[in-house]
N, CA, C, O and CB atoms as a CASP TS submission, in Angstrom:
PFRMAT TS
TARGET T0000
AUTHOR 0000-0000-0000
METHOD Language model
MODEL 1
PARENT N/A
ATOM      1  N   MET     1      -7.935   1.374  11.222  1.00  0.00           N
ATOM      2  CA  MET     1      -8.955   2.290  10.774  1.00  0.00           C
ATOM      3  C   MET     1      -9.339   1.864   9.516  1.00  0.00           C
ATOM      4  O   MET     1     -10.237   1.082   9.204  1.00  0.00           O
ATOM      5  CB  MET     1      -8.543   3.689  10.740  1.00  0.00           C
ATOM      6  N   PHE     2      -8.412   2.581   8.712  1.00  0.00           N
ATOM      7  CA  PHE     2      -8.785   1.813   6.863  1.00  0.00           C
ATOM      8  C   PHE     2      -9.118   0.166   6.980  1.00  0.00           C
ATOM      9  O   PHE     2     -10.073  -0.165   6.276  1.00  0.00           O
ATOM     10  CB  PHE     2      -6.990   1.883   5.540  1.00  0.00           C
ATOM     11  N   SER     3      -8.662  -0.631   7.543  1.00  0.00           N
ATOM     12  CA  SER     3      -9.315  -1.894   7.600  1.00  0.00           C
ATOM     13  C   SER     3     -10.642  -1.792   8.134  1.00  0.00           C
ATOM     14  O   SER     3     -11.697  -1.803   7.498  1.00  0.00           O
ATOM     15  CB  SER     3      -8.573  -2.826   8.360  1.00  0.00           C
ATOM     16  N   MET     4     -10.485  -1.698   9.287  1.00  0.00           N
ATOM     17  CA  MET     4     -11.781  -1.651   9.846  1.00  0.00           C
ATOM     18  C   MET     4     -13.120  -0.797   9.499  1.00  0.00           C
ATOM     19  O   MET     4     -14.217  -0.947  10.037  1.00  0.00           O
ATOM     20  CB  MET     4     -11.505  -1.388  10.960  1.00  0.00           C
ATOM     21  N   HIS     5     -12.757   0.212   8.392  1.00  0.00           N
ATOM     22  CA  HIS     5     -13.822   0.899   8.021  1.00  0.00           C
ATOM     23  C   HIS     5     -14.359   0.932   6.660  1.00  0.00           C
ATOM     24  O   HIS     5     -15.454   1.231   6.184  1.00  0.00           O
ATOM     25  CB  HIS     5     -13.598   2.000   8.352  1.00  0.00           C
ATOM     26  N   LEU     6     -13.047   0.461   6.104  1.00  0.00           N
ATOM     27  CA  LEU     6     -13.534   0.218   4.326  1.00  0.00           C
ATOM     28  C   LEU     6     -13.319  -1.298   3.842  1.00  0.00           C
ATOM     29  O   LEU     6     -13.775  -1.690   2.768  1.00  0.00           O
ATOM     30  CB  LEU     6     -12.425   1.260   3.117  1.00  0.00           C
ATOM     31  N   ILE     7     -12.529  -2.190   4.787  1.00  0.00           N
ATOM     32  CA  ILE     7     -12.037  -3.513   3.879  1.00  0.00           C
ATOM     33  C   ILE     7     -12.865  -4.279   4.630  1.00  0.00           C
ATOM     34  O   ILE     7     -13.306  -5.263   4.036  1.00  0.00           O
ATOM     35  CB  ILE     7     -10.326  -4.073   3.815  1.00  0.00           C
ATOM     36  N   LYS     8     -13.311  -4.092   6.067  1.00  0.00           N
ATOM     37  CA  LYS     8     -14.006  -5.300   6.860  1.00  0.00           C
ATOM     38  C   LYS     8     -16.085  -5.173   5.613  1.00  0.00           C
ATOM     39  O   LYS     8     -16.784  -6.026   5.067  1.00  0.00           O
ATOM     40  CB  LYS     8     -14.095  -4.588   9.500  1.00  0.00           C
ATOM     41  N   SER     9     -16.201  -3.370   5.800  1.00  0.00           N
ATOM     42  CA  SER     9     -17.256  -3.388   5.290  1.00  0.00           C
ATOM     43  C   SER     9     -17.576  -3.644   3.704  1.00  0.00           C
ATOM     44  O   SER     9     -18.648  -3.305   3.201  1.00  0.00           O
ATOM     45  CB  SER     9     -17.623  -2.379   5.704  1.00  0.00           C
ATOM     46  N   GLY    10     -16.346  -4.390   2.854  1.00  0.00           N
ATOM     47  CA  GLY    10     -16.298  -4.614   1.685  1.00  0.00           C
ATOM     48  C   GLY    10     -16.423  -3.655   0.382  1.00  0.00           C
ATOM     49  O   GLY    10     -16.615  -3.884  -0.812  1.00  0.00           O
ATOM     50  N   GLU    11     -16.210  -2.364   1.223  1.00  0.00           N
ATOM     51  CA  GLU    11     -16.068  -1.351   0.068  1.00  0.00           C
ATOM     52  C   GLU    11     -14.559  -1.452  -0.536  1.00  0.00           C
ATOM     53  O   GLU    11     -14.359  -1.416  -1.750  1.00  0.00           O
ATOM     54  CB  GLU    11     -16.378   0.244   0.637  1.00  0.00           C
ATOM     55  N   VAL    12     -13.780  -1.548   0.183  1.00  0.00           N
ATOM     56  CA  VAL    12     -12.211  -2.104  -0.564  1.00  0.00           C
ATOM     57  C   VAL    12     -11.869  -3.497  -0.440  1.00  0.00           C
ATOM     58  O   VAL    12     -12.027  -4.170   0.578  1.00  0.00           O
ATOM     59  CB  VAL    12     -10.858  -1.405   0.108  1.00  0.00           C
ATOM     60  N   SER    13     -11.287  -3.976  -1.771  1.00  0.00           N
ATOM     61  CA  SER    13     -10.817  -5.481  -1.551  1.00  0.00           C
ATOM     62  C   SER    13      -9.562  -5.434  -0.421  1.00  0.00           C
ATOM     63  O   SER    13      -8.793  -4.538  -0.074  1.00  0.00           O
ATOM     64  CB  SER    13     -10.231  -6.212  -3.149  1.00  0.00           C
ATOM     65  N   GLU    14      -9.718  -6.695  -0.061  1.00  0.00           N
ATOM     66  CA  GLU    14      -8.964  -7.323   1.037  1.00  0.00           C
ATOM     67  C   GLU    14      -7.409  -6.870   0.234  1.00  0.00           C
ATOM     68  O   GLU    14      -6.634  -6.144   0.857  1.00  0.00           O
ATOM     69  CB  GLU    14      -9.380  -9.272   1.327  1.00  0.00           C
ATOM     70  N   GLN    15      -7.100  -7.290  -0.966  1.00  0.00           N
ATOM     71  CA  GLN    15      -5.842  -7.250  -1.344  1.00  0.00           C
ATOM     72  C   GLN    15      -4.840  -5.659  -1.205  1.00  0.00           C
ATOM     73  O   GLN    15      -3.637  -5.454  -1.369  1.00  0.00           O
ATOM     74  CB  GLN    15      -6.022  -7.766  -2.777  1.00  0.00           C
ATOM     75  N   PHE    16      -5.962  -4.762  -0.842  1.00  0.00           N
ATOM     76  CA  PHE    16      -5.215  -3.743  -0.688  1.00  0.00           C
ATOM     77  C   PHE    16      -5.068  -3.354   1.097  1.00  0.00           C
ATOM     78  O   PHE    16      -4.505  -2.420   1.668  1.00  0.00           O
ATOM     79  CB  PHE    16      -5.896  -2.610  -1.649  1.00  0.00           C
ATOM     80  N   LYS    17      -5.729  -4.348   1.538  1.00  0.00           N
ATOM     81  CA  LYS    17      -5.519  -4.728   2.884  1.00  0.00           C
ATOM     82  C   LYS    17      -3.729  -4.803   3.210  1.00  0.00           C
ATOM     83  O   LYS    17      -2.960  -4.071   3.833  1.00  0.00           O
ATOM     84  CB  LYS    17      -6.354  -6.268   3.085  1.00  0.00           C
ATOM     85  N   ASP    18      -3.606  -5.788   2.613  1.00  0.00           N
ATOM     86  CA  ASP    18      -2.348  -6.596   2.220  1.00  0.00           C
ATOM     87  C   ASP    18      -1.298  -5.678   1.454  1.00  0.00           C
ATOM     88  O   ASP    18      -0.282  -5.701   2.148  1.00  0.00           O
ATOM     89  CB  ASP    18      -2.772  -7.874   1.245  1.00  0.00           C
ATOM     90  N   ASP    19      -1.077  -4.851   0.292  1.00  0.00           N
ATOM     91  CA  ASP    19      -0.571  -4.058   0.268  1.00  0.00           C
ATOM     92  C   ASP    19      -0.182  -2.888   1.090  1.00  0.00           C
ATOM     93  O   ASP    19       0.964  -2.437   1.105  1.00  0.00           O
ATOM     94  CB  ASP    19      -0.892  -3.992  -0.355  1.00  0.00           C
ATOM     95  N   PHE    20      -1.497  -2.257   1.994  1.00  0.00           N
ATOM     96  CA  PHE    20      -1.129  -1.161   2.702  1.00  0.00           C
ATOM     97  C   PHE    20       0.114  -1.634   3.936  1.00  0.00           C
ATOM     98  O   PHE    20       1.019  -0.953   4.418  1.00  0.00           O
ATOM     99  CB  PHE    20      -2.575  -0.530   3.331  1.00  0.00           C
ATOM    100  N   LYS    21      -0.153  -2.617   4.112  1.00  0.00           N
ATOM    101  CA  LYS    21       0.536  -3.591   5.153  1.00  0.00           C
ATOM    102  C   LYS    21       2.417  -3.550   4.927  1.00  0.00           C
ATOM    103  O   LYS    21       3.434  -3.331   5.584  1.00  0.00           O
ATOM    104  CB  LYS    21      -0.194  -5.396   4.782  1.00  0.00           C
ATOM    105  N   ILE    22       2.018  -3.899   3.635  1.00  0.00           N
ATOM    106  CA  ILE    22       3.341  -4.097   3.274  1.00  0.00           C
ATOM    107  C   ILE    22       3.927  -2.444   2.681  1.00  0.00           C
ATOM    108  O   ILE    22       5.153  -2.340   2.725  1.00  0.00           O
ATOM    109  CB  ILE    22       3.359  -5.437   2.046  1.00  0.00           C
ATOM    110  N   LEU    23       3.270  -1.363   2.221  1.00  0.00           N
ATOM    111  CA  LEU    23       3.775   0.028   2.283  1.00  0.00           C
ATOM    112  C   LEU    23       3.959   0.258   3.148  1.00  0.00           C
ATOM    113  O   LEU    23       5.126   0.612   3.316  1.00  0.00           O
ATOM    114  CB  LEU    23       3.269   0.942   1.932  1.00  0.00           C
ATOM    115  N   PHE    24       2.989   0.273   4.494  1.00  0.00           N
ATOM    116  CA  PHE    24       3.365   0.997   5.450  1.00  0.00           C
ATOM    117  C   PHE    24       4.436   0.363   6.343  1.00  0.00           C
ATOM    118  O   PHE    24       4.846   1.003   7.311  1.00  0.00           O
ATOM    119  CB  PHE    24       2.270   1.350   6.101  1.00  0.00           C
ATOM    120  N   ASP    25       4.987  -1.049   6.029  1.00  0.00           N
ATOM    121  CA  ASP    25       6.157  -1.023   6.902  1.00  0.00           C
ATOM    122  C   ASP    25       7.457  -0.717   6.162  1.00  0.00           C
ATOM    123  O   ASP    25       8.496  -0.704   6.823  1.00  0.00           O
ATOM    124  CB  ASP    25       6.287  -2.341   7.610  1.00  0.00           C
ATOM    125  N   HIS    26       7.496  -0.477   4.886  1.00  0.00           N
ATOM    126  CA  HIS    26       8.867   0.022   4.078  1.00  0.00           C
ATOM    127  C   HIS    26       8.707   1.438   4.062  1.00  0.00           C
ATOM    128  O   HIS    26       9.516   2.044   3.360  1.00  0.00           O
ATOM    129  CB  HIS    26       9.071  -0.549   2.450  1.00  0.00           C
ATOM    130  N   ARG    27       7.794   2.149   4.714  1.00  0.00           N
ATOM    131  CA  ARG    27       7.769   3.641   4.821  1.00  0.00           C
ATOM    132  C   ARG    27       8.468   3.365   6.411  1.00  0.00           C
ATOM    133  O   ARG    27       9.405   4.138   6.608  1.00  0.00           O
ATOM    134  CB  ARG    27       5.978   4.572   4.624  1.00  0.00           C
ATOM    135  N   GLN    28       8.269   2.679   7.252  1.00  0.00           N
ATOM    136  CA  GLN    28       8.907   2.905   8.286  1.00  0.00           C
ATOM    137  C   GLN    28      10.094   2.802   8.243  1.00  0.00           C
ATOM    138  O   GLN    28      10.766   3.632   8.856  1.00  0.00           O
ATOM    139  CB  GLN    28       8.570   2.358   9.092  1.00  0.00           C
ATOM    140  N   ILE    29      10.736   1.746   7.500  1.00  0.00           N
ATOM    141  CA  ILE    29      12.320   1.727   7.334  1.00  0.00           C
ATOM    142  C   ILE    29      12.505   2.547   6.637  1.00  0.00           C
ATOM    143  O   ILE    29      13.682   2.907   6.681  1.00  0.00           O
ATOM    144  CB  ILE    29      13.033   0.649   6.857  1.00  0.00           C
ATOM    145  N   ALA    30      11.977   3.021   6.031  1.00  0.00           N
ATOM    146  CA  ALA    30      12.465   4.171   4.718  1.00  0.00           C
ATOM    147  C   ALA    30      12.747   5.351   6.153  1.00  0.00           C
ATOM    148  O   ALA    30      13.856   5.559   6.645  1.00  0.00           O
ATOM    149  CB  ALA    30      10.725   4.811   3.051  1.00  0.00           C
ATOM    150  N   ASP    31      11.829   5.806   6.476  1.00  0.00           N
ATOM    151  CA  ASP    31      11.881   6.614   7.344  1.00  0.00           C
ATOM    152  C   ASP    31      12.646   6.667   8.860  1.00  0.00           C
ATOM    153  O   ASP    31      13.019   7.745   9.323  1.00  0.00           O
ATOM    154  CB  ASP    31      10.810   6.702   7.377  1.00  0.00           C
ATOM    155  N   TYR    32      12.806   5.600   9.458  1.00  0.00           N
ATOM    156  CA  TYR    32      13.553   5.528  10.308  1.00  0.00           C
ATOM    157  C   TYR    32      14.787   4.678  10.660  1.00  0.00           C
ATOM    158  O   TYR    32      15.502   4.873  11.643  1.00  0.00           O
ATOM    159  CB  TYR    32      12.903   5.490  10.919  1.00  0.00           C
ATOM    160  N   ASP    33      14.944   3.750   9.778  1.00  0.00           N
ATOM    161  CA  ASP    33      16.300   3.110   9.990  1.00  0.00           C
ATOM    162  C   ASP    33      17.056   3.599   8.783  1.00  0.00           C
ATOM    163  O   ASP    33      16.738   3.519   7.596  1.00  0.00           O
ATOM    164  CB  ASP    33      16.270   1.433  10.094  1.00  0.00           C
ATOM    165  N   LEU    34      18.447   4.282   9.510  1.00  0.00           N
ATOM    166  CA  LEU    34      19.107   4.850   8.568  1.00  0.00           C
ATOM    167  C   LEU    34      19.940   3.983   7.573  1.00  0.00           C
ATOM    168  O   LEU    34      20.560   4.351   6.575  1.00  0.00           O
ATOM    169  CB  LEU    34      19.837   5.714   9.181  1.00  0.00           C
ATOM    170  N   GLU    35      19.768   2.523   8.197  1.00  0.00           N
ATOM    171  CA  GLU    35      20.967   1.237   7.107  1.00  0.00           C
ATOM    172  C   GLU    35      19.734   0.841   6.023  1.00  0.00           C
ATOM    173  O   GLU    35      20.002   0.269   4.966  1.00  0.00           O
ATOM    174  CB  GLU    35      21.753  -0.821   8.276  1.00  0.00           C
ATOM    175  N   GLY    36      18.501   1.168   6.357  1.00  0.00           N
ATOM    176  CA  GLY    36      17.276   0.383   5.066  1.00  0.00           C
ATOM    177  C   GLY    36      17.802   0.959   3.703  1.00  0.00           C
ATOM    178  O   GLY    36      18.035   2.116   3.355  1.00  0.00           O
ATOM    179  N   ASP    37      17.886   0.011   3.190  1.00  0.00           N
ATOM    180  CA  ASP    37      17.738   0.119   1.840  1.00  0.00           C
ATOM    181  C   ASP    37      16.881  -1.018   1.123  1.00  0.00           C
ATOM    182  O   ASP    37      16.534  -2.084   1.631  1.00  0.00           O
ATOM    183  CB  ASP    37      19.056   0.182   1.308  1.00  0.00           C
ATOM    184  N   PHE    38      16.569  -0.484  -0.388  1.00  0.00           N
ATOM    185  CA  PHE    38      15.679  -1.305  -1.050  1.00  0.00           C
ATOM    186  C   PHE    38      16.117  -1.768  -2.638  1.00  0.00           C
ATOM    187  O   PHE    38      16.448  -0.960  -3.507  1.00  0.00           O
ATOM    188  CB  PHE    38      14.355  -0.527  -1.016  1.00  0.00           C
ATOM    189  N   PRO    39      16.063  -2.870  -2.775  1.00  0.00           N
ATOM    190  CA  PRO    39      16.678  -3.334  -4.070  1.00  0.00           C
ATOM    191  C   PRO    39      15.687  -2.677  -5.193  1.00  0.00           C
ATOM    192  O   PRO    39      14.550  -2.569  -4.732  1.00  0.00           O
ATOM    193  CB  PRO    39      16.763  -5.104  -4.167  1.00  0.00           C
ATOM    194  N   LEU    40      15.802  -2.209  -6.535  1.00  0.00           N
ATOM    195  CA  LEU    40      14.804  -1.693  -7.481  1.00  0.00           C
ATOM    196  C   LEU    40      13.943  -2.602  -7.962  1.00  0.00           C
ATOM    197  O   LEU    40      13.181  -2.274  -8.871  1.00  0.00           O
ATOM    198  CB  LEU    40      15.349  -1.104  -8.546  1.00  0.00           C
ATOM    199  N   GLU    41      13.930  -3.423  -7.624  1.00  0.00           N
ATOM    200  CA  GLU    41      13.030  -4.715  -7.956  1.00  0.00           C
ATOM    201  C   GLU    41      12.214  -4.384  -7.039  1.00  0.00           C
ATOM    202  O   GLU    41      11.103  -4.371  -7.569  1.00  0.00           O
ATOM    203  CB  GLU    41      13.587  -6.268  -7.852  1.00  0.00           C
ATOM    204  N   GLU    42      12.134  -4.119  -6.005  1.00  0.00           N
ATOM    205  CA  GLU    42      11.257  -4.263  -4.683  1.00  0.00           C
ATOM    206  C   GLU    42      10.072  -2.522  -4.620  1.00  0.00           C
ATOM    207  O   GLU    42       8.881  -2.273  -4.435  1.00  0.00           O
ATOM    208  CB  GLU    42      12.747  -4.405  -2.977  1.00  0.00           C
ATOM    209  N   ILE    43      11.309  -1.757  -4.895  1.00  0.00           N
ATOM    210  CA  ILE    43      10.939  -0.573  -5.049  1.00  0.00           C
ATOM    211  C   ILE    43       9.911  -0.520  -6.350  1.00  0.00           C
ATOM    212  O   ILE    43       8.800  -0.043  -6.120  1.00  0.00           O
ATOM    213  CB  ILE    43      12.179   0.258  -5.132  1.00  0.00           C
ATOM    214  N   ASN    44      10.198  -0.981  -7.730  1.00  0.00           N
ATOM    215  CA  ASN    44       9.220  -1.338  -8.349  1.00  0.00           C
ATOM    216  C   ASN    44       8.202  -1.780  -8.100  1.00  0.00           C
ATOM    217  O   ASN    44       7.185  -1.412  -8.688  1.00  0.00           O
ATOM    218  CB  ASN    44       9.425  -1.810  -8.876  1.00  0.00           C
ATOM    219  N   ASP    45       8.205  -2.948  -6.894  1.00  0.00           N
ATOM    220  CA  ASP    45       6.613  -3.661  -6.997  1.00  0.00           C
ATOM    221  C   ASP    45       5.951  -2.812  -5.957  1.00  0.00           C
ATOM    222  O   ASP    45       4.747  -2.962  -5.747  1.00  0.00           O
ATOM    223  CB  ASP    45       6.448  -5.530  -6.556  1.00  0.00           C
ATOM    224  N   LEU    46       6.683  -1.892  -5.263  1.00  0.00           N
ATOM    225  CA  LEU    46       5.575  -1.253  -4.537  1.00  0.00           C
ATOM    226  C   LEU    46       5.215   0.305  -5.108  1.00  0.00           C
ATOM    227  O   LEU    46       4.664   1.256  -4.554  1.00  0.00           O
ATOM    228  CB  LEU    46       6.014  -1.211  -2.943  1.00  0.00           C
ATOM    229  N   ILE    47       5.562   0.196  -5.949  1.00  0.00           N
ATOM    230  CA  ILE    47       5.107   1.808  -7.006  1.00  0.00           C
ATOM    231  C   ILE    47       4.227   0.882  -7.818  1.00  0.00           C
ATOM    232  O   ILE    47       3.490   1.539  -8.553  1.00  0.00           O
ATOM    233  CB  ILE    47       6.657   2.898  -8.240  1.00  0.00           C
ATOM    234  N   ILE    48       4.089  -0.204  -7.911  1.00  0.00           N
ATOM    235  CA  ILE    48       3.220  -0.672  -8.747  1.00  0.00           C
ATOM    236  C   ILE    48       2.157  -1.035  -8.055  1.00  0.00           C
ATOM    237  O   ILE    48       1.157  -1.272  -8.733  1.00  0.00           O
ATOM    238  CB  ILE    48       3.668  -1.610  -9.489  1.00  0.00           C
ATOM    239  N   ARG    49       2.030  -1.200  -6.427  1.00  0.00           N
ATOM    240  CA  ARG    49       1.192  -1.431  -5.669  1.00  0.00           C
ATOM    241  C   ARG    49       0.224   0.053  -5.249  1.00  0.00           C
ATOM    242  O   ARG    49      -0.851   0.288  -4.697  1.00  0.00           O
ATOM    243  CB  ARG    49       1.952  -2.142  -4.611  1.00  0.00           C
ATOM    244  N   SER    50       1.124   0.681  -5.761  1.00  0.00           N
ATOM    245  CA  SER    50       0.581   1.917  -5.171  1.00  0.00           C
ATOM    246  C   SER    50      -0.343   2.715  -6.075  1.00  0.00           C
ATOM    247  O   SER    50      -1.302   3.376  -5.675  1.00  0.00           O
ATOM    248  CB  SER    50       1.698   2.791  -4.760  1.00  0.00           C
ATOM    249  N   GLU    51      -0.002   2.600  -7.178  1.00  0.00           N
ATOM    250  CA  GLU    51      -0.672   2.538  -8.341  1.00  0.00           C
ATOM    251  C   GLU    51      -2.075   2.031  -8.664  1.00  0.00           C
ATOM    252  O   GLU    51      -3.088   2.604  -9.063  1.00  0.00           O
ATOM    253  CB  GLU    51       0.037   1.954  -8.974  1.00  0.00           C
ATOM    254  N   ASN    52      -1.780   0.700  -8.343  1.00  0.00           N
ATOM    255  CA  ASN    52      -2.768  -0.368  -8.066  1.00  0.00           C
ATOM    256  C   ASN    52      -4.250   0.700  -7.411  1.00  0.00           C
ATOM    257  O   ASN    52      -5.277   0.959  -8.039  1.00  0.00           O
ATOM    258  CB  ASN    52      -1.949  -1.689  -6.725  1.00  0.00           C
ATOM    259  N   PHE    53      -3.903   1.124  -6.048  1.00  0.00           N
ATOM    260  CA  PHE    53      -4.867   1.527  -5.439  1.00  0.00           C
ATOM    261  C   PHE    53      -5.352   3.091  -5.860  1.00  0.00           C
ATOM    262  O   PHE    53      -6.492   3.532  -5.719  1.00  0.00           O
ATOM    263  CB  PHE    53      -4.498   1.317  -4.101  1.00  0.00           C
ATOM    264  N   LEU    54      -4.253   3.773  -6.382  1.00  0.00           N
ATOM    265  CA  LEU    54      -4.710   4.548  -6.881  1.00  0.00           C
ATOM    266  C   LEU    54      -5.348   4.709  -7.873  1.00  0.00           C
ATOM    267  O   LEU    54      -6.115   5.664  -8.001  1.00  0.00           O
ATOM    268  CB  LEU    54      -4.223   4.980  -6.873  1.00  0.00           C
ATOM    269  N   HIS    55      -5.167   3.835  -8.752  1.00  0.00           N
ATOM    270  CA  HIS    55      -6.032   3.545 -10.055  1.00  0.00           C
ATOM    271  C   HIS    55      -8.022   3.091  -9.667  1.00  0.00           C
ATOM    272  O   HIS    55      -9.034   3.433 -10.279  1.00  0.00           O
ATOM    273  CB  HIS    55      -5.037   1.920 -10.899  1.00  0.00           C
ATOM    274  N   PHE    56      -7.851   2.229  -8.427  1.00  0.00           N
ATOM    275  CA  PHE    56      -9.144   1.662  -7.986  1.00  0.00           C
ATOM    276  C   PHE    56      -9.425   2.930  -6.908  1.00  0.00           C
ATOM    277  O   PHE    56     -10.495   2.724  -6.335  1.00  0.00           O
ATOM    278  CB  PHE    56      -9.045  -0.085  -7.271  1.00  0.00           C
ATOM    279  N   VAL    57      -8.865   4.016  -6.520  1.00  0.00           N
ATOM    280  CA  VAL    57      -9.596   5.123  -5.935  1.00  0.00           C
ATOM    281  C   VAL    57     -10.396   5.961  -7.113  1.00  0.00           C
ATOM    282  O   VAL    57     -11.569   6.333  -7.101  1.00  0.00           O
ATOM    283  CB  VAL    57      -8.533   6.075  -5.124  1.00  0.00           C
ATOM    284  N   LYS    58      -9.475   6.125  -8.048  1.00  0.00           N
ATOM    285  CA  LYS    58     -10.359   7.198  -9.317  1.00  0.00           C
ATOM    286  C   LYS    58     -11.275   6.153 -10.021  1.00  0.00           C
ATOM    287  O   LYS    58     -12.255   6.697 -10.530  1.00  0.00           O
ATOM    288  CB  LYS    58      -9.152   8.059 -10.768  1.00  0.00           C
ATOM    289  N   GLU    59     -11.239   5.129 -10.151  1.00  0.00           N
ATOM    290  CA  GLU    59     -12.662   4.657 -10.815  1.00  0.00           C
ATOM    291  C   GLU    59     -13.853   4.499  -9.723  1.00  0.00           C
ATOM    292  O   GLU    59     -15.026   4.578 -10.089  1.00  0.00           O
ATOM    293  CB  GLU    59     -12.465   3.109 -11.585  1.00  0.00           C
ATOM    294  N   LYS    60     -13.563   4.311  -8.600  1.00  0.00           N
ATOM    295  CA  LYS    60     -14.421   4.447  -7.564  1.00  0.00           C
ATOM    296  C   LYS    60     -14.907   5.454  -7.170  1.00  0.00           C
ATOM    297  O   LYS    60     -16.120   5.466  -6.960  1.00  0.00           O
ATOM    298  CB  LYS    60     -14.068   4.075  -6.722  1.00  0.00           C
ATOM    299  N   TYR    61     -14.149   6.580  -6.952  1.00  0.00           N
ATOM    300  CA  TYR    61     -14.716   7.722  -6.213  1.00  0.00           C
ATOM    301  C   TYR    61     -14.512   8.905  -6.801  1.00  0.00           C
ATOM    302  O   TYR    61     -14.887   9.910  -6.197  1.00  0.00           O
ATOM    303  CB  TYR    61     -14.248   7.837  -4.950  1.00  0.00           C
ATOM    304  N   ALA    62     -13.749   9.058  -8.358  1.00  0.00           N
ATOM    305  CA  ALA    62     -13.801  10.225  -9.324  1.00  0.00           C
ATOM    306  C   ALA    62     -14.787  10.467 -10.125  1.00  0.00           C
ATOM    307  O   ALA    62     -14.746  11.439 -10.878  1.00  0.00           O
ATOM    308  CB  ALA    62     -12.888  10.225 -10.102  1.00  0.00           C
TER
END
């Protein structure tokens, strides 16, 4: 729904569509894969993606 309502309308950049997919996939692994483990470098990348989106939301809607 995020993509359908916000990405396709152009209100939110395509970049965040890819970021949300990556973040969602990693969340699924963290929640449901008991053997799932992420290297620190990958975790830092996910944090940066999340912070970039948060910055966008604050700039646009706050």
